[in-house]
PLY file of the C-alpha trace (Angstrom):
ply
format ascii 1.0
element vertex 115
property float x
property float y
property float z
element edge 114
property int vertex1
property int vertex2
end_header
23.57 105.67 12.93
21.57 108.86 12.88
18.11 109.80 11.96
19.47 111.07 8.61
20.76 107.77 7.41
17.72 105.76 8.56
19.06 104.73 11.77
15.85 105.48 13.63
14.09 102.81 11.46
16.86 100.18 11.96
16.37 100.23 15.67
12.91 98.53 15.82
13.79 96.08 13.17
16.95 95.07 15.05
14.86 94.70 18.32
12.32 92.46 16.36
15.14 90.42 14.98
16.79 89.91 18.43
13.42 89.00 19.96
12.91 86.46 17.23
16.33 84.94 18.00
15.61 84.80 21.67
12.13 83.33 21.19
13.76 80.53 19.01
16.44 79.90 21.48
13.78 79.49 24.20
11.69 77.22 22.13
14.78 74.99 21.33
15.60 74.83 24.99
11.97 73.98 25.92
12.05 71.21 23.16
15.46 69.75 24.55
14.11 69.80 28.18
10.79 68.08 27.15
12.79 65.53 25.07
15.14 64.86 27.88
12.21 64.31 30.26
10.60 61.87 27.78
13.79 59.93 27.17
14.54 59.72 30.95
11.28 57.88 31.40
12.20 55.22 28.91
14.99 53.60 30.85
15.47 50.78 28.37
16.91 53.17 25.65
20.64 53.12 24.97
22.48 56.42 25.14
22.57 56.70 21.45
18.85 56.01 21.14
18.11 58.52 23.97
20.15 61.26 22.20
18.38 60.48 18.87
14.97 60.58 20.67
15.85 63.88 22.25
17.01 65.38 18.95
13.89 64.24 17.08
11.65 65.50 19.83
13.40 68.82 19.79
13.04 69.15 16.01
9.30 68.16 16.22
8.61 70.59 19.08
10.41 73.40 17.14
8.27 72.56 14.05
5.03 72.68 16.00
6.06 75.85 17.79
6.83 77.60 14.48
3.51 76.51 13.09
1.78 77.97 16.15
3.70 81.28 15.71
2.59 81.38 12.06
-0.99 80.85 12.95
-0.80 83.46 15.64
0.79 85.98 13.22
-1.89 85.24 10.54
-4.62 85.70 13.09
-3.12 88.85 14.26
-2.91 90.21 10.68
-6.58 89.24 10.14
-7.51 91.05 13.37
-5.50 94.13 12.40
-7.31 94.30 8.93
-10.74 93.84 10.67
-10.08 96.62 13.26
-8.66 98.92 10.70
-11.78 98.51 8.51
-14.01 99.03 11.64
-11.93 102.09 12.46
-12.32 103.57 9.06
-16.12 102.91 9.14
-16.42 104.63 12.54
-14.23 107.58 11.39
-16.39 107.96 8.37
-19.64 107.90 10.41
-18.17 110.36 12.89
-17.23 112.71 10.07
-20.58 112.43 8.46
-22.37 113.15 11.80
-20.04 116.11 12.34
-20.65 117.56 8.94
-24.47 117.06 9.46
-24.27 118.86 12.75
-22.38 121.69 11.22
-24.94 121.82 8.29
-27.86 121.98 10.87
-26.14 124.71 12.97
-25.37 126.68 9.83
-28.95 126.51 8.61
-30.27 127.45 12.02
-27.94 130.42 12.20
-28.97 131.49 8.74
-32.67 131.29 9.56
-32.00 133.19 12.84
-30.16 136.02 10.95
-32.79 136.21 8.30
-35.70 136.66 10.81
0 1
1 2
2 3
3 4
4 5
5 6
6 7
7 8
8 9
9 10
10 11
11 12
12 13
13 14
14 15
15 16
16 17
17 18
18 19
19 20
20 21
21 22
22 23
23 24
24 25
25 26
26 27
27 28
28 29
29 30
30 31
31 32
32 33
33 34
34 35
35 36
36 37
37 38
38 39
39 40
40 41
41 42
42 43
43 44
44 45
45 46
46 47
47 48
48 49
49 50
50 51
51 52
52 53
53 54
54 55
55 56
56 57
57 58
58 59
59 60
60 61
61 62
62 63
63 64
64 65
65 66
66 67
67 68
68 69
69 70
70 71
71 72
72 73
73 74
74 75
75 76
76 77
77 78
78 79
79 80
80 81
81 82
82 83
83 84
84 85
85 86
86 87
87 88
88 89
89 90
90 91
91 92
92 93
93 94
94 95
95 96
96 97
97 98
98 99
99 100
100 101
101 102
102 103
103 104
104 105
105 106
106 107
107 108
108 109
109 110
110 111
111 112
112 113
113 114
């Protein structure tokens, strides 16, 4: 891929997709590990029950993890909007102050030249 056919934009998207897959794989492994720890403490379970408990725990863990990721993404988007609005306000104020300063300097220069 080259910059001419849009390859430069595909790179970041590919990295985000790979990162998502890696995060999901890590979350699945964490769920499996936690499920296995829980099942190992319940010595009275049969092997089938233990495997079922581990699978259910992994699925629930993954569901909770995804919900947490979605809440985090929503909050990040909310903060991004807030910061962008604040930045626009500050930029507008700075421009207004700059224009006011230029106007004052221009007026002072004109008064000085007319004297």
